[in-house]
Backbone as JSON Lines, residues from 0, in Angstrom:
{"i":0,"aa":"X","n":[0.9,-1.09,0.15],"ca":[-0.15,0.1,0.1],"c":[0.95,1.38,-0.05]}
{"i":1,"aa":"X","n":[0.85,2.16,-1.3],"ca":[1.41,3.18,-1.14],"c":[1.26,4.54,-0.09]}
{"i":2,"aa":"X","n":[2.3,4.97,0.23],"ca":[1.65,6.61,1.55],"c":[0.57,7.17,0.76]}
{"i":3,"aa":"X","n":[-0.09,7.52,1.93],"ca":[-1.19,8.8,1.72],"c":[-0.86,9.59,2.62]}
{"i":4,"aa":"X","n":[-1.37,10.96,1.93],"ca":[-1.47,12.04,2.7],"c":[-2.93,13.08,2.78]}
{"i":5,"aa":"X","n":[-3.06,13.31,3.83],"ca":[-4.07,14.26,4.07],"c":[-3.62,15.34,4.57]}
{"i":6,"aa":"X","n":[-4.45,16.34,4.03],"ca":[-3.38,17.99,4.58],"c":[-4.7,18.42,5.28]}
{"i":7,"aa":"X","n":[-4.51,18.7,6.53],"ca":[-5.76,20.05,7.64],"c":[-5.19,21.1,7.53]}
{"i":8,"aa":"X","n":[-6.14,21.51,6.72],"ca":[-5.68,23.3,6.37],"c":[-6.82,24.58,6.26]}
{"i":9,"aa":"X","n":[-6.74,25.63,6.17],"ca":[-6.94,26.67,5.99],"c":[-7.51,27.24,4.6]}
{"i":10,"aa":"X","n":[-8.18,27.55,4.12],"ca":[-8.3,28.4,2.62],"c":[-7.14,29.31,2.92]}
{"i":11,"aa":"X","n":[-7.4,30.05,3.77],"ca":[-6.17,31.45,3.35],"c":[-5.58,31.41,4.44]}
{"i":12,"aa":"X","n":[-4.8,30.38,4.46],"ca":[-3.39,30.04,5.68],"c":[-2.3,30.37,4.97]}
{"i":13,"aa":"X","n":[-1.63,31.4,5.12],"ca":[-0.39,31.3,4.33],"c":[0.56,29.9,4.51]}
{"i":14,"aa":"X","n":[0.63,29.65,5.42],"ca":[0.6,28.08,5.71],"c":[0.5,27.05,5.12]}
{"i":15,"aa":"X","n":[-0.64,27.08,5.11],"ca":[-0.93,26.47,4.61],"c":[-0.9,26.18,2.53]}
{"i":16,"aa":"X","n":[-1.07,26.89,1.86],"ca":[-1.09,27.2,1.12],"c":[0.42,26.72,0.5]}
{"i":17,"aa":"X","n":[1.26,27.26,1.59],"ca":[2.83,27.08,1.24],"c":[2.67,25.14,0.76]}
{"i":18,"aa":"X","n":[2.06,24.57,1.79],"ca":[1.85,23.24,1.54],"c":[1.58,22.78,0.08]}
{"i":19,"aa":"X","n":[0.13,23.36,0.2],"ca":[-0.37,23.18,-0.85],"c":[0.3,22.88,-2.5]}
{"i":20,"aa":"X","n":[0.8,24.27,-2.33],"ca":[1.98,24.76,-3.67],"c":[2.56,23.36,-3.85]}
{"i":21,"aa":"X","n":[3.76,23.42,-3.07],"ca":[4.58,22.46,-2.92],"c":[3.89,20.57,-3.68]}
{"i":22,"aa":"X","n":[3.03,20.61,-2.76],"ca":[2.07,18.84,-3.26],"c":[1.78,19.38,-4.34]}
{"i":23,"aa":"X","n":[1.3,19.92,-5.25],"ca":[0.81,20.17,-6.45],"c":[1.68,20.06,-7.5]}
{"i":24,"aa":"X","n":[3.06,21.06,-7.06],"ca":[3.9,20.94,-7.85],"c":[4.84,20.34,-7.99]}
{"i":25,"aa":"X","n":[5.3,19.08,-7.06],"ca":[5.43,17.97,-6.96],"c":[4.46,16.84,-7.76]}
{"i":26,"aa":"X","n":[2.76,17.18,-7.58],"ca":[2.27,16.07,-8.01],"c":[1.77,14.9,-7.43]}
{"i":27,"aa":"X","n":[1.81,15.31,-6.09],"ca":[1.73,14.5,-4.78],"c":[0.27,14.41,-4.78]}
{"i":28,"aa":"X","n":[-0.74,13.43,-5.04],"ca":[-2.12,13.32,-4.44],"c":[-2.26,13.37,-2.71]}
{"i":29,"aa":"X","n":[-3.43,14.3,-2.41],"ca":[-3.36,14.6,-1.16],"c":[-5.47,14.63,-1.04]}
{"i":30,"aa":"X","n":[-5.71,14.55,0.28],"ca":[-7.06,14.25,0.89],"c":[-7.09,16.09,1.67]}
{"i":31,"aa":"X","n":[-7.23,17.18,1.11],"ca":[-7.49,17.96,1.53],"c":[-8.97,18.66,2.95]}
{"i":32,"aa":"X","n":[-8.53,18.52,3.94],"ca":[-9.76,18.93,5.05],"c":[-9.51,19.91,5.6]}
{"i":33,"aa":"X","n":[-10.34,20.78,5.3],"ca":[-10.51,21.86,6.1],"c":[-10.68,22.12,7.69]}
{"i":34,"aa":"X","n":[-9.95,23.24,8.27],"ca":[-10.05,23.47,9.51],"c":[-9.97,25.13,9.61]}
{"i":35,"aa":"X","n":[-11.11,25.54,10.15],"ca":[-11.77,26.84,10.11],"c":[-10.95,27.65,11.55]}
{"i":36,"aa":"X","n":[-10.28,28.59,11.14],"ca":[-9.63,29.39,11.66],"c":[-10.17,30.74,13.16]}
{"i":37,"aa":"X","n":[-11.26,30.55,12.41],"ca":[-11.94,31.61,12.72],"c":[-13.13,31.11,13.35]}
{"i":38,"aa":"X","n":[-14.2,29.95,13.49],"ca":[-14.97,29.52,14.37],"c":[-14.67,28.46,15.64]}
{"i":39,"aa":"X","n":[-13.57,28.66,16.15],"ca":[-12.98,27.54,17.18],"c":[-12.91,26.45,16.97]}
{"i":40,"aa":"X","n":[-12.92,25.9,15.57],"ca":[-12.62,24.53,15.31],"c":[-11.22,24.35,15.33]}
{"i":41,"aa":"X","n":[-10.3,25.07,15.02],"ca":[-8.63,24.76,15.16],"c":[-8.79,24.79,16.67]}
{"i":42,"aa":"X","n":[-9.12,25.14,17.54],"ca":[-9.32,24.99,18.85],"c":[-9.92,24.36,19.49]}
{"i":43,"aa":"X","n":[-10.3,23.14,18.89],"ca":[-11.33,21.62,19.21],"c":[-10.44,21.08,19.48]}
{"i":44,"aa":"X","n":[-10.79,19.7,20.72],"ca":[-10.02,18.67,21.25],"c":[-9.55,18.29,20.17]}
{"i":45,"aa":"X","n":[-10.52,18.24,19.12],"ca":[-10.35,16.97,18.02],"c":[-8.74,17.77,17.34]}
{"i":46,"aa":"X","n":[-8.69,18.98,17.13],"ca":[-7.67,19.17,16.18],"c":[-6.69,19.39,17.17]}
{"i":47,"aa":"X","n":[-6.54,19.97,18.36],"ca":[-5.47,20.23,19.35],"c":[-4.65,18.54,19.57]}
{"i":48,"aa":"X","n":[-5.91,17.36,19.41],"ca":[-4.96,16.24,19.26],"c":[-3.99,16.1,18.08]}
{"i":49,"aa":"X","n":[-4.22,17.07,16.97],"ca":[-3.42,17.08,16.16],"c":[-1.89,17.59,15.95]}
{"i":50,"aa":"X","n":[-2.19,18.82,16.64],"ca":[-1.43,19.95,16.99],"c":[-1.89,20.77,17.86]}
{"i":51,"aa":"X","n":[-0.68,20.55,19.29],"ca":[-1.55,21.46,20.07],"c":[-1.24,23.04,20.05]}
{"i":52,"aa":"X","n":[-0.65,23.17,18.88],"ca":[-0.9,24.95,19.09],"c":[-1.66,25.17,18.49]}
{"i":53,"aa":"X","n":[-2.53,24.8,17.66],"ca":[-4.09,25.23,17.23],"c":[-4.15,25.33,16.13]}
{"i":54,"aa":"X","n":[-2.84,25.12,14.81],"ca":[-2.8,25.8,13.79],"c":[-2.82,24.75,12.84]}
{"i":55,"aa":"X","n":[-2.26,25.55,11.61],"ca":[-2.36,24.53,10.55],"c":[-1.52,25.12,9.72]}
{"i":56,"aa":"X","n":[-0.53,23.86,8.92],"ca":[-1.26,22.8,8.18],"c":[-0.76,21.97,9.03]}
{"i":57,"aa":"X","n":[-1.81,20.62,8.71],"ca":[-0.95,19.22,9.8],"c":[-1.22,18.41,8.16]}
{"i":58,"aa":"X","n":[0.25,18.1,8.49],"ca":[0.34,16.51,7.07],"c":[0.18,15.6,7.77]}
{"i":59,"aa":"X","n":[-0.82,15.25,7.41],"ca":[-1.37,13.13,8.13],"c":[-0.65,12.36,7.06]}
{"i":60,"aa":"X","n":[0.53,11.5,7.84],"ca":[1.18,10.33,6.59],"c":[0.5,9.45,7.24]}
{"i":61,"aa":"X","n":[0.1,8.34,6.01],"ca":[-0.26,7.29,6.19],"c":[0.66,6.48,5.62]}
{"i":62,"aa":"X","n":[1.32,5.53,5.96],"ca":[2.35,4.93,5.38],"c":[1.85,3.04,5.44]}
{"i":63,"aa":"X","n":[2.68,2.55,4.29],"ca":[2.64,1.48,3.95],"c":[1.2,0.65,4.03]}
{"i":64,"aa":"X","n":[1.2,0.65,5.76],"ca":[0.0,-0.53,5.7],"c":[-0.87,0.67,6.97]}
{"i":65,"aa":"X","n":[-2.76,-0.04,6.72],"ca":[-3.85,0.4,7.21],"c":[-3.48,0.56,8.42]}
{"i":66,"aa":"X","n":[-2.65,-0.58,9.29],"ca":[-2.64,-0.91,10.51],"c":[-1.58,0.18,11.19]}
{"i":67,"aa":"X","n":[-0.63,0.6,10.23],"ca":[0.24,1.59,11.05],"c":[-0.49,2.87,11.74]}
{"i":68,"aa":"X","n":[-0.16,3.12,12.56],"ca":[0.18,4.84,13.36],"c":[-0.05,5.73,12.34]}
{"i":69,"aa":"X","n":[-0.76,6.81,12.24],"ca":[-0.26,7.82,11.16],"c":[0.53,8.76,11.51]}
{"i":70,"aa":"X","n":[1.28,9.05,10.93],"ca":[2.23,9.93,11.46],"c":[1.69,11.8,11.13]}
{"i":71,"aa":"X","n":[1.5,12.33,12.37],"ca":[1.33,14.05,11.95],"c":[2.74,14.7,11.91]}
{"i":72,"aa":"X","n":[2.87,16.08,11.15],"ca":[3.62,16.83,10.68],"c":[2.94,17.53,10.74]}
{"i":73,"aa":"X","n":[3.46,19.01,11.6],"ca":[3.26,20.43,11.72],"c":[4.39,21.26,11.35]}
{"i":74,"aa":"X","n":[4.14,22.71,10.59],"ca":[4.94,23.45,10.76],"c":[5.14,23.17,8.92]}
{"i":75,"aa":"X","n":[5.05,24.35,8.22],"ca":[5.0,24.63,7.02],"c":[6.13,24.06,6.49]}
{"i":76,"aa":"X","n":[7.59,24.79,7.36],"ca":[8.5,24.6,6.61],"c":[9.32,23.28,6.46]}
{"i":77,"aa":"X","n":[9.04,22.58,7.97],"ca":[8.83,21.16,8.39],"c":[8.2,20.26,7.2]}
{"i":78,"aa":"X","n":[7.16,20.74,6.79],"ca":[6.57,20.04,5.76],"c":[7.11,19.32,4.27]}
{"i":79,"aa":"X","n":[7.68,20.82,4.1],"ca":[8.08,21.54,2.61],"c":[9.44,20.53,3.02]}
{"i":80,"aa":"X","n":[10.08,20.33,3.93],"ca":[11.46,19.67,3.65],"c":[11.51,18.06,3.86]}
{"i":81,"aa":"X","n":[10.37,17.52,4.53],"ca":[9.69,16.45,4.51],"c":[9.52,15.95,2.87]}
{"i":82,"aa":"X","n":[8.6,16.88,2.28],"ca":[8.26,16.68,0.88],"c":[9.28,16.27,0.04]}
{"i":83,"aa":"X","n":[10.53,17.2,0.45],"ca":[11.58,17.62,-0.43],"c":[12.63,16.09,-0.12]}
{"i":84,"aa":"X","n":[12.73,15.67,0.94],"ca":[13.64,14.47,1.05],"c":[12.49,13.24,0.87]}
{"i":85,"aa":"X","n":[11.1,13.31,0.74],"ca":[10.62,11.95,0.83],"c":[10.44,11.59,-0.37]}
{"i":86,"aa":"X","n":[10.4,12.63,-1.19],"ca":[9.78,12.35,-2.99],"c":[11.09,13.28,-3.72]}
{"i":87,"aa":"X","n":[12.38,12.73,-3.45],"ca":[13.76,13.26,-4.62],"c":[13.65,13.36,-5.8]}
{"i":88,"aa":"X","n":[12.61,12.58,-6.19],"ca":[12.56,12.16,-7.75],"c":[11.35,13.06,-8.63]}
{"i":89,"aa":"X","n":[10.39,13.75,-7.78],"ca":[9.7,14.66,-7.97],"c":[10.73,16.31,-8.43]}
{"i":90,"aa":"X","n":[10.02,17.08,-9.19],"ca":[10.64,18.14,-9.23],"c":[11.09,19.1,-7.6]}
{"i":91,"aa":"X","n":[12.37,19.36,-7.75],"ca":[13.11,19.37,-6.34],"c":[12.53,20.94,-6.07]}
{"i":92,"aa":"X","n":[12.2,21.31,-4.72],"ca":[11.92,22.79,-4.14],"c":[13.14,23.38,-3.56]}
{"i":93,"aa":"X","n":[14.28,22.84,-3.34],"ca":[15.6,23.32,-2.72],"c":[16.67,22.51,-3.84]}
{"i":94,"aa":"X","n":[17.31,23.15,-5.03],"ca":[18.1,22.55,-6.07],"c":[19.23,23.41,-4.88]}
{"i":95,"aa":"X","n":[20.31,23.38,-5.97],"ca":[21.76,23.56,-6.19],"c":[22.64,23.32,-4.72]}
{"i":96,"aa":"X","n":[23.76,24.15,-4.55],"ca":[25.08,23.38,-3.63],"c":[24.45,24.17,-2.18]}
{"i":97,"aa":"X","n":[25.42,24.04,-1.8],"ca":[24.99,24.22,-0.09],"c":[24.93,25.48,0.1]}
{"i":98,"aa":"X","n":[25.63,26.1,-0.45],"ca":[25.32,28.17,-0.66],"c":[23.83,28.5,-1.02]}
{"i":99,"aa":"X","n":[23.62,27.99,-2.27],"ca":[22.43,27.93,-2.75],"c":[21.27,27.37,-2.16]}
{"i":100,"aa":"X","n":[21.5,26.39,-1.56],"ca":[20.32,25.96,-0.45],"c":[19.8,26.82,0.43]}
{"i":101,"aa":"X","n":[20.98,27.08,1.28],"ca":[21.08,27.89,2.25],"c":[20.71,29.59,2.22]}
{"i":102,"aa":"X","n":[20.72,29.78,0.68],"ca":[20.19,31.41,0.27],"c":[18.57,30.94,0.15]}
{"i":103,"aa":"X","n":[18.42,29.79,-0.28],"ca":[16.14,29.49,-0.65],"c":[15.95,29.34,0.99]}
{"i":104,"aa":"X","n":[16.41,29.14,1.99],"ca":[15.84,28.92,2.95],"c":[15.98,30.1,3.65]}
{"i":105,"aa":"X","n":[17.24,30.83,3.52],"ca":[16.92,32.5,4.2],"c":[15.38,33.87,3.27]}
{"i":106,"aa":"X","n":[15.19,33.22,2.01],"ca":[14.55,33.81,1.72],"c":[13.07,33.48,2.57]}
{"i":107,"aa":"X","n":[13.46,32.28,2.51],"ca":[11.79,31.33,2.92],"c":[11.64,32.2,4.39]}
{"i":108,"aa":"X","n":[12.98,32.44,4.93],"ca":[12.67,32.74,6.65],"c":[12.1,33.87,6.71]}
{"i":109,"aa":"X","n":[12.49,34.8,5.9],"ca":[12.3,36.38,5.61],"c":[10.98,36.56,6.14]}
{"i":110,"aa":"X","n":[10.13,35.66,5.14],"ca":[8.72,35.28,5.38],"c":[7.96,34.99,6.04]}
{"i":111,"aa":"X","n":[8.72,33.41,6.51],"ca":[7.87,32.91,7.33],"c":[8.5,33.54,8.71]}
{"i":112,"aa":"X","n":[9.34,33.75,8.93],"ca":[9.52,34.19,10.56],"c":[9.36,35.79,10.49]}
{"i":113,"aa":"X","n":[9.62,36.8,9.63],"ca":[9.91,38.05,9.53],"c":[8.33,38.64,9.41]}
{"i":114,"aa":"X","n":[8.05,38.04,8.5],"ca":[6.63,38.84,7.87],"c":[5.49,38.44,8.43]}
{"i":115,"aa":"X","n":[5.26,36.87,7.96],"ca":[3.83,36.32,8.27],"c":[2.9,36.33,9.64]}
{"i":116,"aa":"X","n":[4.1,35.86,10.35],"ca":[3.6,35.96,11.87],"c":[2.86,37.3,12.23]}
{"i":117,"aa":"X","n":[3.47,38.34,11.93],"ca":[2.43,39.71,12.14],"c":[1.16,39.87,11.5]}
{"i":118,"aa":"X","n":[1.09,39.43,10.43],"ca":[-0.17,39.69,10.26],"c":[-1.29,38.34,10.49]}
{"i":119,"aa":"X","n":[-0.78,37.45,11.8],"ca":[-2.42,36.84,11.89],"c":[-3.0,36.96,12.64]}
{"i":120,"aa":"X","n":[-4.1,36.52,12.37],"ca":[-5.37,37.64,12.97],"c":[-5.05,37.17,14.98]}
{"i":121,"aa":"X","n":[-4.68,36.55,15.6],"ca":[-4.71,36.66,16.85],"c":[-3.87,37.94,17.16]}
{"i":122,"aa":"X","n":[-2.67,38.14,16.52],"ca":[-1.15,39.06,16.45],"c":[-2.34,40.46,16.18]}
{"i":123,"aa":"X","n":[-2.72,40.63,14.99],"ca":[-3.83,41.89,14.42],"c":[-4.82,42.05,15.87]}
{"i":124,"aa":"X","n":[-5.62,41.16,16.39],"ca":[-6.36,41.33,17.43],"c":[-5.89,42.14,18.6]}
{"i":125,"aa":"X","n":[-4.67,41.35,18.98],"ca":[-3.72,41.67,19.91],"c":[-3.29,43.41,20.14]}
{"i":126,"aa":"X","n":[-3.05,43.6,18.59],"ca":[-2.41,45.3,18.52],"c":[-3.33,45.95,18.8]}
{"i":127,"aa":"X","n":[-4.62,45.52,17.72],"ca":[-5.72,47.13,17.92],"c":[-7.08,46.12,17.74]}
{"i":128,"aa":"X","n":[-7.95,46.37,18.03],"ca":[-9.69,46.37,18.1],"c":[-10.13,47.04,16.61]}
{"i":129,"aa":"X","n":[-9.35,48.04,16.22],"ca":[-9.96,48.92,15.06],"c":[-9.59,48.42,13.64]}
{"i":130,"aa":"X","n":[-10.16,48.2,12.4],"ca":[-9.6,47.19,11.45],"c":[-8.47,48.34,10.81]}
{"i":131,"aa":"X","n":[-8.2,49.52,10.57],"ca":[-7.8,49.88,10.01],"c":[-6.68,50.36,10.77]}
{"i":132,"aa":"X","n":[-6.23,50.25,12.08],"ca":[-4.89,49.83,13.1],"c":[-4.43,48.58,12.56]}
{"i":133,"aa":"X","n":[-4.94,47.78,12.41],"ca":[-4.86,46.41,12.07],"c":[-4.22,46.43,10.46]}
{"i":134,"aa":"X","n":[-4.65,46.87,9.89],"ca":[-4.37,46.57,7.95],"c":[-2.65,47.91,8.13]}
{"i":135,"aa":"X","n":[-2.79,48.88,8.98],"ca":[-1.58,49.92,9.12],"c":[-0.45,49.19,9.75]}
{"i":136,"aa":"X","n":[-0.65,48.23,10.75],"ca":[0.53,47.16,11.18],"c":[0.45,46.21,10.26]}
{"i":137,"aa":"X","n":[0.28,45.79,9.64],"ca":[0.37,44.43,8.6],"c":[1.01,45.11,7.71]}
{"i":138,"aa":"X","n":[0.81,46.23,7.08],"ca":[1.45,46.77,5.71],"c":[3.08,47.21,6.27]}
{"i":139,"aa":"X","n":[2.94,47.44,7.59],"ca":[4.22,48.19,7.76],"c":[4.93,47.15,7.97]}
{"i":140,"aa":"X","n":[4.82,45.95,8.31],"ca":[5.6,44.76,8.4],"c":[5.85,43.97,7.13]}
{"i":141,"aa":"X","n":[4.62,44.24,6.79],"ca":[4.85,43.28,4.89],"c":[6.01,43.91,4.03]}
{"i":142,"aa":"X","n":[6.02,45.54,4.13],"ca":[6.49,46.48,3.35],"c":[7.64,46.13,3.7]}
{"i":143,"aa":"X","n":[8.44,46.2,4.83],"ca":[9.32,46.48,5.54],"c":[10.05,44.46,4.92]}
{"i":144,"aa":"X","n":[9.28,43.4,4.93],"ca":[9.78,42.18,4.53],"c":[9.99,41.99,3.63]}
{"i":145,"aa":"X","n":[8.89,42.66,2.46],"ca":[9.16,42.41,0.97],"c":[10.1,43.44,0.57]}
{"i":146,"aa":"X","n":[10.93,44.26,1.03],"ca":[11.81,45.04,0.8],"c":[13.23,44.15,1.17]}
{"i":147,"aa":"X","n":[13.35,43.65,2.3],"ca":[14.4,42.87,2.45],"c":[14.21,41.42,1.39]}
{"i":148,"aa":"X","n":[13.37,40.76,0.78],"ca":[13.23,39.91,-0.44],"c":[13.52,40.31,-1.2]}
{"i":149,"aa":"X","n":[12.9,41.41,-1.86],"ca":[13.3,42.01,-3.04],"c":[15.38,42.23,-2.9]}
{"i":150,"aa":"X","n":[15.75,42.78,-2.03],"ca":[17.26,43.26,-2.34],"c":[17.83,41.83,-1.76]}
{"i":151,"aa":"X","n":[17.64,40.87,-1.2],"ca":[18.19,39.82,-1.5],"c":[17.79,38.81,-2.56]}
{"i":152,"aa":"X","n":[16.67,39.01,-2.97],"ca":[16.42,38.02,-4.31],"c":[17.36,38.67,-5.62]}
{"i":153,"aa":"X","n":[17.44,39.65,-5.44],"ca":[18.27,40.68,-6.68],"c":[19.39,39.71,-7.39]}
{"i":154,"aa":"X","n":[19.96,38.7,-6.03],"ca":[21.16,38.04,-5.85],"c":[21.43,36.86,-6.32]}
{"i":155,"aa":"X","n":[20.09,36.17,-6.23],"ca":[19.56,34.8,-6.53],"c":[19.12,34.8,-7.76]}
{"i":156,"aa":"X","n":[17.47,34.97,-8.07],"ca":[16.93,35.39,-8.76],"c":[17.4,34.97,-10.59]}
{"i":157,"aa":"X","n":[16.12,33.87,-11.14],"ca":[16.45,34.16,-12.15],"c":[14.98,34.1,-12.54]}
{"i":158,"aa":"X","n":[13.95,33.4,-13.41],"ca":[13.06,33.39,-13.43],"c":[11.96,33.35,-12.06]}
{"i":159,"aa":"X","n":[12.77,32.66,-11.08],"ca":[11.88,32.81,-9.6],"c":[13.2,32.95,-8.79]}
{"i":160,"aa":"X","n":[12.69,32.79,-7.36],"ca":[13.69,33.2,-6.24],"c":[14.76,33.19,-6.59]}
{"i":161,"aa":"X","n":[14.96,31.85,-6.57],"ca":[16.19,30.92,-7.17],"c":[16.79,30.66,-8.48]}
{"i":162,"aa":"X","n":[17.44,31.19,-9.18],"ca":[17.5,31.01,-10.69],"c":[16.13,30.08,-11.16]}
{"i":163,"aa":"X","n":[15.94,29.3,-11.97],"ca":[15.43,29.12,-12.83],"c":[14.37,28.3,-12.82]}
{"i":164,"aa":"X","n":[13.5,27.76,-11.63],"ca":[13.09,26.66,-10.38],"c":[12.56,26.85,-9.41]}
{"i":165,"aa":"X","n":[11.14,26.66,-9.56],"ca":[10.48,27.16,-8.36],"c":[11.07,26.42,-7.2]}
{"i":166,"aa":"X","n":[11.17,27.16,-5.9],"ca":[12.09,26.52,-4.94],"c":[10.44,27.05,-3.34]}
{"i":167,"aa":"X","n":[11.17,26.54,-2.62],"ca":[10.47,26.45,-1.43],"c":[10.22,28.38,-0.64]}
{"i":168,"aa":"X","n":[11.07,28.81,-1.45],"ca":[11.41,30.59,-1.36],"c":[9.74,30.76,-1.74]}
{"i":169,"aa":"X","n":[9.51,30.14,-3.43],"ca":[8.71,30.4,-3.91],"c":[7.39,30.34,-2.99]}
{"i":170,"aa":"X","n":[7.33,28.85,-2.64],"ca":[6.21,28.57,-2.11],"c":[5.8,29.64,-0.9]}
{"i":171,"aa":"X","n":[6.95,30.44,-0.34],"ca":[6.5,31.3,0.84],"c":[5.87,32.51,0.16]}
{"i":172,"aa":"X","n":[6.49,32.75,-0.9],"ca":[6.35,34.01,-1.58],"c":[5.01,34.44,-2.04]}
{"i":173,"aa":"X","n":[4.42,32.95,-2.84],"ca":[3.01,33.07,-3.53],"c":[2.02,33.87,-2.31]}
{"i":174,"aa":"X","n":[1.68,33.32,-1.95],"ca":[0.78,33.38,-0.48],"c":[1.06,34.84,0.34]}
{"i":175,"aa":"X","n":[2.23,35.32,0.27],"ca":[2.59,36.31,0.99],"c":[2.27,37.48,-0.07]}
{"i":176,"aa":"X","n":[2.37,37.28,-1.4],"ca":[1.93,38.43,-2.36],"c":[0.15,38.75,-2.18]}
{"i":177,"aa":"X","n":[-0.6,37.49,-2.03],"ca":[-1.64,37.31,-1.8],"c":[-2.18,38.85,-0.71]}
{"i":178,"aa":"X","n":[-1.22,37.93,0.71],"ca":[-1.75,38.97,1.67],"c":[-1.44,40.16,1.72]}
{"i":179,"aa":"X","n":[-0.11,40.65,0.92],"ca":[-0.22,41.8,0.88],"c":[-0.9,42.55,-0.07]}
{"i":180,"aa":"X","n":[-1.84,42.79,-0.98],"ca":[-2.78,42.73,-1.68],"c":[-3.93,43.03,-0.99]}
{"i":181,"aa":"X","n":[-3.94,41.81,-0.05],"ca":[-5.38,42.44,1.1],"c":[-5.21,43.54,1.97]}
{"i":182,"aa":"X","n":[-3.98,43.2,2.27],"ca":[-3.98,44.55,3.16],"c":[-3.52,46.34,2.47]}
{"i":183,"aa":"X","n":[-3.34,46.28,1.19],"ca":[-3.31,46.91,0.44],"c":[-2.0,47.47,0.14]}
{"i":184,"aa":"X","n":[-1.03,46.99,-0.02],"ca":[0.54,47.21,-0.01],"c":[0.57,47.28,-1.95]}
{"i":185,"aa":"X","n":[1.58,48.37,-1.9],"ca":[1.69,48.69,-3.41],"c":[3.08,47.51,-4.08]}
{"i":186,"aa":"X","n":[2.97,46.91,-4.92],"ca":[3.72,46.15,-5.34],"c":[4.62,46.71,-6.05]}
{"i":187,"aa":"X","n":[4.67,47.47,-6.55],"ca":[5.02,48.32,-7.37],"c":[6.72,48.47,-7.32]}
{"i":188,"aa":"X","n":[6.48,48.77,-5.57],"ca":[7.87,49.06,-5.44],"c":[8.91,47.94,-5.08]}
{"i":189,"aa":"X","n":[8.32,46.64,-5.69],"ca":[9.13,45.46,-5.75],"c":[9.22,44.58,-6.83]}
{"i":190,"aa":"X","n":[10.04,45.28,-7.99],"ca":[9.75,44.72,-9.35],"c":[10.3,43.6,-9.42]}
{"i":191,"aa":"X","n":[11.8,43.26,-8.9],"ca":[12.06,41.46,-9.12],"c":[10.96,41.08,-8.26]}
{"i":192,"aa":"X","n":[10.14,40.97,-7.19],"ca":[8.98,40.01,-7.05],"c":[7.69,40.16,-7.67]}
{"i":193,"aa":"X","n":[7.71,41.42,-8.35],"ca":[6.73,41.48,-9.33],"c":[6.81,40.28,-10.35]}
{"i":194,"aa":"X","n":[8.09,40.4,-10.79],"ca":[8.52,39.53,-12.12],"c":[8.39,37.87,-11.61]}
{"i":195,"aa":"X","n":[9.1,38.01,-10.88],"ca":[9.04,36.32,-10.15],"c":[7.7,35.86,-10.03]}
{"i":196,"aa":"X","n":[6.39,37.07,-9.52],"ca":[5.54,36.67,-9.05],"c":[4.44,36.2,-10.96]}
{"i":197,"aa":"X","n":[5.23,37.14,-11.38],"ca":[4.44,36.55,-12.9],"c":[4.46,35.6,-13.46]}
{"i":198,"aa":"X","n":[6.3,35.24,-13.42],"ca":[6.35,33.89,-13.89],"c":[5.33,33.19,-12.85]}
{"i":199,"aa":"X","n":[5.57,32.76,-11.51],"ca":[4.94,31.73,-11.16],"c":[3.18,31.69,-11.27]}
{"i":200,"aa":"X","n":[2.8,32.55,-12.01],"ca":[1.6,32.44,-12.27],"c":[1.18,31.74,-13.46]}
{"i":201,"aa":"X","n":[2.08,31.15,-13.71],"ca":[1.86,30.09,-15.15],"c":[1.85,28.84,-14.82]}
{"i":202,"aa":"X","n":[2.34,28.88,-13.59],"ca":[2.58,27.34,-13.29],"c":[1.37,26.68,-13.08]}
{"i":203,"aa":"X","n":[0.95,25.09,-13.4],"ca":[-0.41,24.86,-12.57],"c":[-0.57,24.97,-11.54]}
{"i":204,"aa":"X","n":[0.37,24.53,-10.58],"ca":[0.48,24.47,-9.1],"c":[0.17,25.44,-8.71]}
{"i":205,"aa":"X","n":[0.12,26.98,-9.66],"ca":[-0.04,28.65,-8.84],"c":[-1.61,28.2,-8.6]}
{"i":206,"aa":"X","n":[-2.44,28.21,-9.77],"ca":[-3.92,28.07,-9.44],"c":[-4.46,27.0,-8.77]}
{"i":207,"aa":"X","n":[-4.18,25.51,-9.29],"ca":[-4.41,24.49,-7.95],"c":[-4.73,24.45,-6.67]}
{"i":208,"aa":"X","n":[-3.46,25.13,-6.31],"ca":[-3.15,25.49,-4.65],"c":[-3.89,27.1,-4.28]}
{"i":209,"aa":"X","n":[-4.11,27.74,-5.4],"ca":[-4.75,29.11,-5.0],"c":[-5.9,29.06,-3.93]}
{"i":210,"aa":"X","n":[-5.54,30.05,-3.45],"ca":[-6.52,30.07,-1.74],"c":[-7.78,30.49,-2.27]}
{"i":211,"aa":"X","n":[-8.4,30.89,-3.44],"ca":[-9.28,31.13,-3.75],"c":[-10.24,29.99,-4.54]}
{"i":212,"aa":"X","n":[-9.36,28.47,-5.03],"ca":[-9.66,27.36,-5.22],"c":[-10.54,26.82,-3.89]}
{"i":213,"aa":"X","n":[-10.39,27.07,-2.48],"ca":[-10.58,26.25,-1.22],"c":[-11.14,27.49,-0.32]}
{"i":214,"aa":"X","n":[-11.81,28.57,-1.44],"ca":[-12.65,29.28,-0.17],"c":[-14.43,28.79,-0.25]}
{"i":215,"aa":"X","n":[-14.51,28.75,0.96],"ca":[-15.89,28.38,1.18],"c":[-16.99,29.24,0.62]}
{"i":216,"aa":"X","n":[-17.98,28.37,0.04],"ca":[-19.2,29.39,-0.62],"c":[-19.68,30.23,-0.12]}
{"i":217,"aa":"X","n":[-19.88,30.1,1.39],"ca":[-20.55,30.64,2.11],"c":[-19.58,32.14,2.97]}
{"i":218,"aa":"X","n":[-18.72,31.98,2.7],"ca":[-17.46,32.81,3.37],"c":[-18.05,34.46,2.98]}
{"i":219,"aa":"X","n":[-17.78,34.86,3.81],"ca":[-18.41,36.44,4.13],"c":[-17.47,37.19,4.63]}
{"i":220,"aa":"X","n":[-16.58,38.32,4.21],"ca":[-15.86,39.17,4.68],"c":[-14.34,38.95,3.8]}
């Protein structure tokens, strides 16, 4: 029995989108299971048993035999590295020599730790109860982080963030651009990022993993 995957995710979660993109780019089949971050479902005992942090994504791995206890992986970059190492025959998301791979992970962390956490809903709510104040806070961190990404990727980019193949860095960049647009960031200030994003948009995995492809029909807001 081959390994099967179930992905617990939320449609607009940046971290979930990274994993969806990687799975689709590598052509790995999976079962998506939606977990809402807005109605308390992610804090349910059922989901906390999967991930004590109450967050998504969680990748459930059922290997070889139905009698084997499924393995649960959390944290998007850890999941991306697992997919990379467990499916080396699929298109690689971490190519090149030691330095190139380190540069790829550095770009990923600019987004993963330097931008995205600051516009998570709990952080925005802690900062202010006013929607416009929340947006201004998010824009400040997104603009600063994208400025760093822009400067770094000018040294590494080809068609994509690192050379001419999509990487883990691009898996992080795609949903971050979506969030930047939601918060009113003017992307014209980041021409290299814009060019990379245009090249990413033509990939089939871009559309198939896109947040809008998983948006609940009854979502308001």
